[in-house]
N, CA, C and O atoms as CSV, one atom per row, in Angstrom:
chain,resi,resn,atom,element,x,y,z
A,1,MET,N,N,306.612,-108.755,5.239
A,1,MET,CA,C,305.636,-108.397,4.320
A,1,MET,C,C,306.076,-106.952,3.688
A,1,MET,O,O,305.855,-106.731,2.498
A,2,GLY,N,N,306.603,-106.135,4.389
A,2,GLY,CA,C,307.211,-104.878,3.859
A,2,GLY,C,C,306.141,-103.844,3.536
A,2,GLY,O,O,304.935,-104.088,3.568
A,3,PRO,N,N,306.688,-102.652,3.220
A,3,PRO,CA,C,305.754,-101.503,2.836
A,3,PRO,C,C,305.045,-101.818,1.523
A,3,PRO,O,O,305.508,-102.540,0.640
A,4,LEU,N,N,303.901,-101.210,1.498
A,4,LEU,CA,C,302.990,-101.476,0.338
A,4,LEU,C,C,302.240,-100.164,-0.051
A,4,LEU,O,O,301.639,-99.532,0.817
A,5,ASP,N,N,302.269,-99.777,-1.262
A,5,ASP,CA,C,301.452,-98.587,-1.712
A,5,ASP,C,C,300.085,-99.048,-2.221
A,5,ASP,O,O,299.942,-99.924,-3.074
A,6,VAL,N,N,299.125,-98.405,-1.644
A,6,VAL,CA,C,297.720,-98.597,-2.114
A,6,VAL,C,C,297.288,-97.339,-2.637
A,6,VAL,O,O,297.537,-96.298,-2.029
A,7,PRO,N,N,296.631,-97.355,-3.767
A,7,PRO,CA,C,296.138,-96.092,-4.470
A,7,PRO,C,C,295.351,-95.231,-3.439
A,7,PRO,O,O,294.579,-95.774,-2.649
A,8,THR,N,N,295.548,-93.893,-3.451
A,8,THR,CA,C,294.878,-93.083,-2.479
A,8,THR,C,C,293.417,-93.059,-2.730
A,8,THR,O,O,292.695,-92.698,-1.800
A,9,THR,N,N,292.897,-93.388,-3.839
A,9,THR,CA,C,291.479,-93.365,-4.145
A,9,THR,C,C,290.810,-94.728,-3.891
A,9,THR,O,O,289.594,-94.886,-4.003
A,10,ALA,N,N,291.620,-95.648,-3.562
A,10,ALA,CA,C,291.124,-97.072,-3.339
A,10,ALA,C,C,290.384,-97.109,-1.958
A,10,ALA,O,O,290.811,-96.474,-0.993
A,11,LEU,N,N,289.274,-97.872,-1.910
A,11,LEU,CA,C,288.583,-98.219,-0.709
A,11,LEU,C,C,289.209,-99.550,-0.125
A,11,LEU,O,O,289.004,-99.871,1.045
A,12,TRP,N,N,289.925,-100.257,-0.922
A,12,TRP,CA,C,290.549,-101.472,-0.371
A,12,TRP,C,C,291.792,-101.110,0.373
A,12,TRP,O,O,292.246,-99.966,0.369
A,13,GLY,N,N,292.363,-102.175,1.049
A,13,GLY,CA,C,293.596,-102.008,1.816
A,13,GLY,C,C,294.698,-102.863,1.348
A,13,GLY,O,O,294.702,-103.325,0.207
A,14,ALA,N,N,295.701,-103.100,2.265
A,14,ALA,CA,C,296.813,-103.809,1.964
A,14,ALA,C,C,296.664,-105.226,1.495
A,14,ALA,O,O,297.413,-105.664,0.622
A,15,GLN,N,N,295.715,-105.967,2.049
A,15,GLN,CA,C,295.520,-107.391,1.661
A,15,GLN,C,C,295.054,-107.463,0.222
A,15,GLN,O,O,295.552,-108.305,-0.525
A,16,THR,N,N,294.133,-106.629,-0.200
A,16,THR,CA,C,293.661,-106.596,-1.507
A,16,THR,C,C,294.797,-106.178,-2.467
A,16,THR,O,O,294.937,-106.749,-3.548
A,17,GLN,N,N,295.574,-105.217,-2.079
A,17,GLN,CA,C,296.699,-104.791,-2.910
A,17,GLN,C,C,297.700,-105.904,-3.089
A,17,GLN,O,O,298.271,-106.054,-4.169
A,18,ARG,N,N,297.924,-106.686,-2.055
A,18,ARG,CA,C,298.883,-107.804,-2.106
A,18,ARG,C,C,298.246,-108.825,-3.137
A,18,ARG,O,O,298.979,-109.380,-3.955
A,19,ALA,N,N,296.960,-109.062,-3.102
A,19,ALA,CA,C,296.308,-110.057,-3.991
A,19,ALA,C,C,296.450,-109.539,-5.416
A,19,ALA,O,O,296.762,-110.326,-6.310
A,20,ILE,N,N,296.245,-108.305,-5.658
A,20,ILE,CA,C,296.498,-107.729,-7.017
A,20,ILE,C,C,297.938,-108.062,-7.547
A,20,ILE,O,O,298.146,-108.443,-8.699
A,21,GLN,N,N,298.877,-107.888,-6.631
A,21,GLN,CA,C,300.258,-108.091,-6.979
A,21,GLN,C,C,300.653,-109.582,-7.095
A,21,GLN,O,O,301.463,-109.966,-7.939
A,22,ASN,N,N,300.053,-110.398,-6.222
A,22,ASN,CA,C,300.377,-111.780,-6.217
A,22,ASN,C,C,299.643,-112.679,-7.209
A,22,ASN,O,O,300.153,-113.738,-7.574
A,23,PHE,N,N,298.485,-112.280,-7.637
A,23,PHE,CA,C,297.769,-113.003,-8.659
A,23,PHE,C,C,297.604,-112.207,-9.854
A,23,PHE,O,O,296.644,-111.439,-9.927
A,24,PRO,N,N,298.477,-112.313,-10.843
A,24,PRO,CA,C,298.433,-111.482,-12.064
A,24,PRO,C,C,297.102,-111.551,-12.697
A,24,PRO,O,O,296.496,-112.611,-12.857
A,25,PRO,N,N,296.633,-110.312,-13.078
A,25,PRO,CA,C,295.280,-110.250,-13.595
A,25,PRO,C,C,295.108,-110.916,-15.004
A,25,PRO,O,O,295.941,-110.783,-15.901
A,26,SER,N,N,294.003,-111.614,-15.114
A,26,SER,CA,C,293.660,-112.242,-16.420
A,26,SER,C,C,292.728,-111.250,-17.169
A,26,SER,O,O,292.345,-111.482,-18.316
A,27,GLY,N,N,292.370,-110.109,-16.459
A,27,GLY,CA,C,291.420,-109.205,-17.068
A,27,GLY,C,C,290.017,-109.504,-16.754
A,27,GLY,O,O,289.098,-108.807,-17.184
A,28,LEU,N,N,289.830,-110.623,-15.943
A,28,LEU,CA,C,288.448,-111.012,-15.552
A,28,LEU,C,C,288.251,-110.656,-14.090
A,28,LEU,O,O,288.927,-111.202,-13.218
A,29,LYS,N,N,287.368,-109.784,-13.828
A,29,LYS,CA,C,287.025,-109.417,-12.405
A,29,LYS,C,C,285.935,-110.282,-11.906
A,29,LYS,O,O,285.319,-111.063,-12.631
A,30,MET,N,N,285.710,-110.110,-10.603
A,30,MET,CA,C,284.634,-110.833,-9.992
A,30,MET,C,C,283.314,-110.496,-10.571
A,30,MET,O,O,283.065,-109.316,-10.819
A,31,PRO,N,N,282.438,-111.434,-10.810
A,31,PRO,CA,C,281.109,-111.127,-11.423
A,31,PRO,C,C,280.250,-110.283,-10.447
A,31,PRO,O,O,280.342,-110.380,-9.223
A,32,ARG,N,N,279.444,-109.483,-11.068
A,32,ARG,CA,C,278.526,-108.617,-10.268
A,32,ARG,C,C,277.714,-109.456,-9.225
A,32,ARG,O,O,277.512,-109.021,-8.092
A,33,THR,N,N,277.279,-110.611,-9.624
A,33,THR,CA,C,276.495,-111.487,-8.742
A,33,THR,C,C,277.302,-111.924,-7.544
A,33,THR,O,O,276.771,-112.057,-6.442
A,34,PHE,N,N,278.598,-112.150,-7.758
A,34,PHE,CA,C,279.417,-112.605,-6.649
A,34,PHE,C,C,279.657,-111.383,-5.677
A,34,PHE,O,O,279.634,-111.552,-4.458
A,35,ILE,N,N,279.874,-110.222,-6.217
A,35,ILE,CA,C,280.113,-109.090,-5.299
A,35,ILE,C,C,278.831,-108.849,-4.543
A,35,ILE,O,O,278.877,-108.564,-3.347
A,36,ARG,N,N,277.718,-108.950,-5.175
A,36,ARG,CA,C,276.405,-108.774,-4.541
A,36,ARG,C,C,276.237,-109.824,-3.389
A,36,ARG,O,O,275.745,-109.514,-2.304
A,37,ALA,N,N,276.668,-111.063,-3.689
A,37,ALA,CA,C,276.532,-112.102,-2.560
A,37,ALA,C,C,277.464,-111.690,-1.426
A,37,ALA,O,O,277.074,-111.805,-0.264
A,38,LEU,N,N,278.641,-111.229,-1.699
A,38,LEU,CA,C,279.558,-110.881,-0.641
A,38,LEU,C,C,278.965,-109.772,0.253
A,38,LEU,O,O,279.035,-109.829,1.481
A,39,GLY,N,N,278.402,-108.805,-0.389
A,39,GLY,CA,C,277.724,-107.746,0.389
A,39,GLY,C,C,276.559,-108.237,1.266
A,39,GLY,O,O,276.382,-107.811,2.407
A,40,LEU,N,N,275.763,-109.165,0.668
A,40,LEU,CA,C,274.565,-109.677,1.464
A,40,LEU,C,C,275.063,-110.515,2.575
A,40,LEU,O,O,274.469,-110.466,3.652
A,41,ILE,N,N,276.177,-111.341,2.410
A,41,ILE,CA,C,276.719,-112.135,3.489
A,41,ILE,C,C,277.211,-111.256,4.544
A,41,ILE,O,O,276.902,-111.503,5.709
A,42,LYS,N,N,278.014,-110.163,4.226
A,42,LYS,CA,C,278.464,-109.281,5.252
A,42,LYS,C,C,277.420,-108.604,6.027
A,42,LYS,O,O,277.565,-108.346,7.221
A,43,HIS,N,N,276.318,-108.302,5.322
A,43,HIS,CA,C,275.188,-107.655,5.970
A,43,HIS,C,C,274.562,-108.630,6.978
A,43,HIS,O,O,274.241,-108.229,8.096
A,44,ALA,N,N,274.388,-109.879,6.606
A,44,ALA,CA,C,273.794,-110.891,7.494
A,44,ALA,C,C,274.776,-111.129,8.641
A,44,ALA,O,O,274.317,-111.315,9.768
A,45,ALA,N,N,276.088,-111.136,8.433
A,45,ALA,CA,C,277.065,-111.376,9.478
A,45,ALA,C,C,276.994,-110.262,10.527
A,45,ALA,O,O,277.101,-110.493,11.731
A,46,ALA,N,N,276.819,-109.120,10.041
A,46,ALA,CA,C,276.764,-107.960,11.008
A,46,ALA,C,C,275.496,-108.115,11.885
A,46,ALA,O,O,275.541,-107.847,13.086
A,47,ALA,N,N,274.409,-108.531,11.305
A,47,ALA,CA,C,273.142,-108.653,12.040
A,47,ALA,C,C,273.284,-109.819,13.064
A,47,ALA,O,O,272.855,-109.704,14.213
A,48,ALA,N,N,273.886,-110.920,12.619
A,48,ALA,CA,C,274.045,-112.034,13.515
A,48,ALA,C,C,275.009,-111.720,14.695
A,48,ALA,O,O,274.758,-112.105,15.837
A,49,ASN,N,N,276.068,-111.040,14.392
A,49,ASN,CA,C,276.972,-110.689,15.431
A,49,ASN,C,C,276.436,-109.725,16.430
A,49,ASN,O,O,276.796,-109.746,17.607
A,50,HIS,N,N,275.510,-108.820,15.915
A,50,HIS,CA,C,274.793,-107.897,16.835
A,50,HIS,C,C,273.828,-108.724,17.751
A,50,HIS,O,O,273.807,-108.571,18.973
A,51,GLU,N,N,273.079,-109.559,17.119
A,51,GLU,CA,C,272.147,-110.402,17.885
A,51,GLU,C,C,272.835,-111.238,18.971
A,51,GLU,O,O,272.238,-111.479,20.020
A,52,LEU,N,N,274.144,-111.709,18.730
A,52,LEU,CA,C,274.877,-112.443,19.716
A,52,LEU,C,C,275.504,-111.570,20.796
A,52,LEU,O,O,276.057,-112.042,21.789
A,53,GLY,N,N,275.383,-110.239,20.535
A,53,GLY,CA,C,276.002,-109.323,21.516
A,53,GLY,C,C,277.484,-109.054,21.287
A,53,GLY,O,O,278.164,-108.523,22.165
A,54,ASP,N,N,277.960,-109.402,20.167
A,54,ASP,CA,C,279.344,-109.266,19.839
A,54,ASP,C,C,279.648,-107.948,19.027
A,54,ASP,O,O,280.813,-107.598,18.837
A,55,LEU,N,N,278.573,-107.227,18.551
A,55,LEU,CA,C,278.794,-106.085,17.803
A,55,LEU,C,C,277.805,-105.117,18.276
A,55,LEU,O,O,276.613,-105.425,18.271
A,56,PRO,N,N,278.230,-103.885,18.717
A,56,PRO,CA,C,277.312,-102.885,19.163
A,56,PRO,C,C,276.372,-102.384,18.088
A,56,PRO,O,O,276.781,-102.312,16.929
A,57,GLN,N,N,275.185,-102.048,18.389
A,57,GLN,CA,C,274.135,-101.672,17.352
A,57,GLN,C,C,274.663,-100.595,16.384
A,57,GLN,O,O,274.548,-100.764,15.170
A,58,PRO,N,N,275.244,-99.484,16.900
A,58,PRO,CA,C,275.626,-98.507,15.902
A,58,PRO,C,C,276.656,-99.012,14.882
A,58,PRO,O,O,276.622,-98.627,13.713
A,59,VAL,N,N,277.575,-99.879,15.339
A,59,VAL,CA,C,278.602,-100.393,14.386
A,59,VAL,C,C,277.906,-101.380,13.444
A,59,VAL,O,O,278.184,-101.385,12.245
A,60,ALA,N,N,276.986,-102.229,13.983
A,60,ALA,CA,C,276.327,-103.209,13.175
A,60,ALA,C,C,275.482,-102.516,12.076
A,60,ALA,O,O,275.508,-102.941,10.921
A,61,LEU,N,N,274.768,-101.499,12.421
A,61,LEU,CA,C,273.949,-100.749,11.470
A,61,LEU,C,C,274.823,-100.107,10.370
A,61,LEU,O,O,274.478,-100.082,9.189
A,62,ALA,N,N,275.954,-99.601,10.827
A,62,ALA,CA,C,276.870,-98.939,9.858
A,62,ALA,C,C,277.422,-99.943,8.899
A,62,ALA,O,O,277.479,-99.706,7.692
A,63,VAL,N,N,277.839,-101.093,9.446
A,63,VAL,CA,C,278.419,-102.212,8.564
A,63,VAL,C,C,277.312,-102.668,7.654
A,63,VAL,O,O,277.559,-102.899,6.470
A,64,GLN,N,N,276.118,-102.807,8.146
A,64,GLN,CA,C,274.977,-103.232,7.291
A,64,GLN,C,C,274.662,-102.326,6.142
A,64,GLN,O,O,274.388,-102.767,5.026
A,65,ALA,N,N,274.706,-101.033,6.437
A,65,ALA,CA,C,274.464,-99.995,5.460
A,65,ALA,C,C,275.573,-100.076,4.359
A,65,ALA,O,O,275.283,-100.056,3.162
A,66,ALA,N,N,276.844,-100.168,4.817
A,66,ALA,CA,C,277.893,-100.213,3.807
A,66,ALA,C,C,277.843,-101.521,3.024
A,66,ALA,O,O,278.103,-101.534,1.821
A,67,ALA,N,N,277.519,-102.599,3.687
A,67,ALA,CA,C,277.393,-103.895,3.010
A,67,ALA,C,C,276.303,-103.865,1.939
A,67,ALA,O,O,276.498,-104.400,0.848
A,68,LEU,N,N,275.158,-103.245,2.236
A,68,LEU,CA,C,274.098,-103.124,1.288
A,68,LEU,C,C,274.516,-102.289,0.007
A,68,LEU,O,O,274.112,-102.581,-1.118
A,69,GLU,N,N,275.329,-101.264,0.267
A,69,GLU,CA,C,275.750,-100.393,-0.833
A,69,GLU,C,C,276.679,-101.281,-1.768
A,69,GLU,O,O,276.645,-101.164,-2.993
A,70,VAL,N,N,277.475,-102.136,-1.138
A,70,VAL,CA,C,278.301,-103.047,-1.909
A,70,VAL,C,C,277.445,-103.979,-2.718
A,70,VAL,O,O,277.666,-104.181,-3.912
A,71,ALA,N,N,276.444,-104.556,-2.037
A,71,ALA,CA,C,275.559,-105.497,-2.756
A,71,ALA,C,C,274.732,-104.853,-3.856
A,71,ALA,O,O,274.356,-105.495,-4.837
A,72,GLU,N,N,274.455,-103.540,-3.665
A,72,GLU,CA,C,273.787,-102.838,-4.738
A,72,GLU,C,C,274.600,-102.466,-5.901
A,72,GLU,O,O,274.075,-102.009,-6.916
A,73,GLY,N,N,275.902,-102.652,-5.785
A,73,GLY,CA,C,276.793,-102.394,-6.971
A,73,GLY,C,C,277.434,-101.092,-6.993
A,73,GLY,O,O,278.111,-100.759,-7.966
A,74,ARG,N,N,277.252,-100.246,-5.876
A,74,ARG,CA,C,277.768,-98.889,-5.961
A,74,ARG,C,C,279.343,-98.922,-5.964
A,74,ARG,O,O,279.942,-97.915,-6.343
A,75,TYR,N,N,279.982,-99.952,-5.587
A,75,TYR,CA,C,281.440,-99.938,-5.367
A,75,TYR,C,C,282.075,-101.113,-6.170
A,75,TYR,O,O,283.121,-101.629,-5.775
A,76,ASP,N,N,281.469,-101.513,-7.245
A,76,ASP,CA,C,282.055,-102.644,-8.004
A,76,ASP,C,C,283.460,-102.329,-8.466
A,76,ASP,O,O,284.265,-103.251,-8.604
A,77,ASP,N,N,283.796,-101.082,-8.710
A,77,ASP,CA,C,285.035,-100.675,-9.158
A,77,ASP,C,C,286.089,-100.830,-8.088
A,77,ASP,O,O,287.272,-100.652,-8.376
A,78,GLN,N,N,285.702,-101.162,-6.840
A,78,GLN,CA,C,286.639,-101.277,-5.705
A,78,GLN,C,C,286.890,-102.760,-5.485
A,78,GLN,O,O,287.442,-103.128,-4.448
A,79,PHE,N,N,286.495,-103.659,-6.452
A,79,PHE,CA,C,286.744,-105.029,-6.338
A,79,PHE,C,C,287.718,-105.525,-7.517
A,79,PHE,O,O,287.289,-106.181,-8.466
A,80,PRO,N,N,288.990,-105.176,-7.384
A,80,PRO,CA,C,289.941,-105.456,-8.492
A,80,PRO,C,C,290.525,-106.787,-8.511
A,80,PRO,O,O,291.219,-107.142,-9.464
A,81,VAL,N,N,290.271,-107.605,-7.441
A,81,VAL,CA,C,290.877,-108.902,-7.318
A,81,VAL,C,C,290.393,-109.837,-8.565
A,81,VAL,O,O,289.217,-109.924,-8.918
A,82,ASP,N,N,291.356,-110.440,-9.103
A,82,ASP,CA,C,291.182,-111.253,-10.323
A,82,ASP,C,C,290.319,-112.481,-9.941
A,82,ASP,O,O,290.421,-113.032,-8.846
A,83,VAL,N,N,289.501,-112.857,-10.869
A,83,VAL,CA,C,288.627,-113.993,-10.665
A,83,VAL,C,C,289.395,-115.286,-10.429
A,83,VAL,O,O,288.909,-116.210,-9.776
A,84,PHE,N,N,290.639,-115.331,-10.991
A,84,PHE,CA,C,291.455,-116.504,-10.912
A,84,PHE,C,C,292.498,-116.281,-9.803
A,84,PHE,O,O,293.700,-116.143,-10.030
A,85,GLN,N,N,291.920,-116.257,-8.557
A,85,GLN,CA,C,292.852,-116.156,-7.359
A,85,GLN,C,C,293.126,-117.552,-6.981
A,85,GLN,O,O,292.901,-118.463,-7.777
A,86,THR,N,N,293.614,-117.768,-5.775
A,86,THR,CA,C,294.181,-119.070,-5.345
A,86,THR,C,C,293.063,-120.175,-5.219
A,86,THR,O,O,293.338,-121.375,-5.219
A,87,GLY,N,N,291.799,-119.688,-5.111
A,87,GLY,CA,C,290.728,-120.712,-5.047
A,87,GLY,C,C,289.948,-120.710,-3.736
A,87,GLY,O,O,288.775,-121.083,-3.719
A,88,SER,N,N,290.587,-120.291,-2.624
A,88,SER,CA,C,289.990,-120.326,-1.431
A,88,SER,C,C,289.064,-119.141,-1.087
A,88,SER,O,O,288.318,-119.170,-0.108
A,89,GLY,N,N,289.142,-118.145,-1.898
A,89,GLY,CA,C,288.313,-116.912,-1.759
A,89,GLY,C,C,288.770,-115.921,-0.659
A,89,GLY,O,O,288.068,-114.960,-0.345
A,90,THR,N,N,289.966,-116.184,-0.084
A,90,THR,CA,C,290.478,-115.273,0.881
A,90,THR,C,C,290.628,-113.924,0.366
A,90,THR,O,O,290.215,-112.968,1.022
A,91,SER,N,N,291.223,-113.771,-0.824
A,91,SER,CA,C,291.419,-112.444,-1.419
A,91,SER,C,C,290.161,-111.675,-1.616
A,91,SER,O,O,290.098,-110.493,-1.275
A,92,SER,N,N,289.153,-112.304,-2.155
A,92,SER,CA,C,287.868,-111.621,-2.423
A,92,SER,C,C,287.181,-111.288,-1.075
A,92,SER,O,O,286.585,-110.221,-0.931
A,93,ASN,N,N,287.261,-112.126,-0.181
A,93,ASN,CA,C,286.617,-111.917,1.130
A,93,ASN,C,C,287.284,-110.754,1.810
A,93,ASN,O,O,286.613,-109.867,2.336
A,94,MET,N,N,288.648,-110.748,1.806
A,94,MET,CA,C,289.439,-109.561,2.474
A,94,MET,C,C,289.057,-108.300,1.671
A,94,MET,O,O,288.860,-107.255,2.291
A,95,ASN,N,N,288.941,-108.336,0.323
A,95,ASN,CA,C,288.551,-107.215,-0.423
A,95,ASN,C,C,287.243,-106.638,0.025
A,95,ASN,O,O,287.128,-105.426,0.204
A,96,ALA,N,N,286.244,-107.485,0.213
A,96,ALA,CA,C,284.973,-107.042,0.792
A,96,ALA,C,C,285.129,-106.479,2.132
A,96,ALA,O,O,284.586,-105.407,2.402
A,97,ASN,N,N,285.840,-107.127,3.010
A,97,ASN,CA,C,286.044,-106.637,4.389
A,97,ASN,C,C,286.712,-105.240,4.360
A,97,ASN,O,O,286.274,-104.351,5.089
A,98,GLU,N,N,287.719,-105.037,3.568
A,98,GLU,CA,C,288.387,-103.784,3.571
A,98,GLU,C,C,287.517,-102.661,3.080
A,98,GLU,O,O,287.467,-101.560,3.628
A,99,VAL,N,N,286.807,-103.023,1.970
A,99,VAL,CA,C,285.914,-101.936,1.405
A,99,VAL,C,C,284.821,-101.553,2.351
A,99,VAL,O,O,284.562,-100.370,2.573
A,100,ILE,N,N,284.179,-102.540,2.909
A,100,ILE,CA,C,283.134,-102.250,3.921
A,100,ILE,C,C,283.748,-101.552,5.210
A,100,ILE,O,O,283.121,-100.637,5.745
A,101,ALA,N,N,284.900,-101.953,5.681
A,101,ALA,CA,C,285.565,-101.309,6.809
A,101,ALA,C,C,285.849,-99.865,6.510
A,101,ALA,O,O,285.734,-99.015,7.392
A,102,THR,N,N,286.229,-99.561,5.247
A,102,THR,CA,C,286.527,-98.229,4.915
A,102,THR,C,C,285.244,-97.400,4.766
A,102,THR,O,O,285.271,-96.217,5.107
A,103,LEU,N,N,284.159,-97.932,4.293
A,103,LEU,CA,C,282.834,-97.261,4.141
A,103,LEU,C,C,282.217,-97.094,5.481
A,103,LEU,O,O,281.567,-96.072,5.701
A,104,ARG,N,N,282.362,-98.014,6.411
A,104,ARG,CA,C,281.580,-98.072,7.626
A,104,ARG,C,C,281.732,-96.820,8.467
A,104,ARG,O,O,280.699,-96.346,8.940
A,105,PRO,N,N,282.844,-96.251,8.704
A,105,PRO,CA,C,282.885,-94.990,9.442
A,105,PRO,C,C,282.140,-93.883,8.826
A,105,PRO,O,O,281.662,-92.987,9.522
A,106,MET,N,N,282.021,-93.910,7.539
A,106,MET,CA,C,281.273,-92.864,6.814
A,106,MET,C,C,279.747,-93.054,7.022
A,106,MET,O,O,278.959,-92.155,6.727
A,107,ARG,N,N,279.384,-94.130,7.488
A,107,ARG,CA,C,277.977,-94.480,7.747
A,107,ARG,C,C,277.576,-94.375,9.167
A,107,ARG,O,O,276.411,-94.615,9.484
A,108,SER,N,N,278.474,-94.028,10.053
A,108,SER,CA,C,278.328,-94.159,11.510
A,108,SER,C,C,278.718,-92.866,12.178
A,108,SER,O,O,279.421,-92.038,11.600
A,109,ALA,N,N,278.244,-92.696,13.428
A,109,ALA,CA,C,278.735,-91.587,14.294
A,109,ALA,C,C,280.045,-92.023,14.931
A,109,ALA,O,O,280.772,-91.206,15.496
A,110,CYS,N,N,280.342,-93.309,14.836
A,110,CYS,CA,C,281.568,-93.880,15.455
A,110,CYS,C,C,282.702,-93.841,14.399
A,110,CYS,O,O,283.327,-94.849,14.071
A,111,ARG,N,N,282.918,-92.636,13.902
A,111,ARG,CA,C,283.846,-92.514,12.778
A,111,ARG,C,C,285.354,-92.855,13.139
A,111,ARG,O,O,286.175,-93.073,12.247
A,112,SER,N,N,285.656,-92.887,14.389
A,112,SER,CA,C,287.076,-93.163,14.765
A,112,SER,C,C,287.380,-94.650,14.829
A,112,SER,O,O,288.544,-95.045,14.883
A,113,ILE,N,N,286.332,-95.484,14.824
A,113,ILE,CA,C,286.531,-96.935,14.831
A,113,ILE,C,C,286.494,-97.537,13.420
A,113,ILE,O,O,285.573,-97.291,12.642
A,114,ARG,N,N,287.528,-98.333,13.120
A,114,ARG,CA,C,287.508,-99.055,11.866
A,114,ARG,C,C,287.508,-100.547,12.133
A,114,ARG,O,O,288.575,-101.160,12.168
A,115,THR,N,N,286.370,-101.137,12.318
A,115,THR,CA,C,286.212,-102.490,12.635
A,115,THR,C,C,286.154,-103.295,11.382
A,115,THR,O,O,285.385,-102.971,10.476
A,116,ILE,N,N,286.973,-104.378,11.291
A,116,ILE,CA,C,286.935,-105.366,10.190
A,116,ILE,C,C,286.226,-106.530,10.654
A,116,ILE,O,O,286.519,-107.058,11.727
A,117,MET,N,N,285.288,-106.969,9.889
A,117,MET,CA,C,284.524,-108.215,10.193
A,117,MET,C,C,285.450,-109.418,10.029
A,117,MET,O,O,285.026,-110.556,10.231
C-alpha cells in the first residue's frame, strides 16, 4: 500500500485518501442526506454495541456525540469521496468511520483511545 499523504487539516484518514486517489472525482460529492444517514447509523451502532456490552459507555457516548455532529452537517467538508465510487459503499463508510474516530477523542475523557467502529 505504501506511504500516503493525508492533508493535515483533514479529519479523514488513509482509507478515504486512497478512495480520493483511486476514484477520480466527478465533482459530485455525497449528498447531505446521505452523510446525515451515515451519522445516524453510526450513532445507533454505538448505542447498540454499548447495550451489548461491547463498547464502554464513555466511548459510546463520545462516538454518539461525534456521529450526531456529522449527522447535523458540521463536517460535510470532510466527506470528499466522490459519489461515483465502486458501488459497495466501502469508501463512504470508511470516510465516516475515520471522521468520527478523529472527532471522538475530542468528545471524550478517553483522549488517548482512537476506536474505529
